[in-house]
N, C-alpha and C positions, 0 to 999 in steps of 0.2 A: 909196523908189523911186517914180518918177512914171510911171504907166501910163495917163495920161489919153488917150494916143493910141489905146489899145485900146477905150475906151468909145465913141468916135465912129467907129471903123473900120467901113466898109461890109462888109468881109469877114465880120465877126461876124454880120451879118444873114443871111448865106448859109450859115453853118456849122451842122453838126449839133450837138446838145447834147453828144455825146461829144467832138467836136473842141474845142468851147469849153471843156469841163472839162479836157481834156488841155492846152490852151493856158494856162488859168489856173493849173494845177498847175506848168507850165513857168515861167510868169511869177513864181510865188512861190517856186520852188526856188532854193537857193543856187547861183549860177552862177560859173564861173571868171572871173577878171579878167585872166588872162594868156593870150596868144595860143596858147601851147604846150598849154594845157589846154582851149582852146575847141573845137577840132575833135573830140577824143575825146568831149567832153561832148555836142556837137551830134550826132555819129554815134550815140552811145548813146541819145540822145533819139529820134532818127528810127527806130532799131531797136525801141525800146520802142513807138513808135506803130505800127510795122509789125506787131509781135506782137499788138497790140490791134486789128488790121484798120483802122487809121486811116491814111489816105493824105492828104497835104497837097499842094495845088496849088502851083505856083511862087510866086504872090503870098503864099500862106499860109506857105510856107517862108521867104520874105523877111521876113515879120512875126516869125517865130521868131528869125531872125538879128538883127533889129532889137532884140528884147527881150534877146537874149544880149549884144549889144554895148553895152548901156546903161551898164554899169559899167566899160567898158574906157577906157583912155587913147585919145586921138585917134590916136596912133601905132599902137597895137595894133588899133584898129578899122580903120585903113587897111590894115594887114597882113592882117587877117581878110577884108576885102573882096577883096584880091588873091588870097588862098588860095581863097576860095569861087568867085571867077570862074574860076580855073584848074580847080577841081573840076567846075564846071558845063560848062566847055568839053570836058572828058574825057567827061562823061556824054552829051553830044550826038553824039559820034563813035562 
């Protein structure tokens, strides 16, 4: 798995050590490759972060999603983007 985009990401310079550790654990975890499994996995991850008093900004959440989509087919990644967009729209209302 290629996570080079993490090492040069400016978000990491601003993150607390706890967030970075959480992100690295997330990056190394076995992630679903199917869209049907992605949302429960992502929601579980976000709940785990919340339980540990870790809050991610929107750009940091986008980074988590980028990591999650790395193993997906282009078709599933596109579906994930649409689903996430719908969820973000609901959150704003």
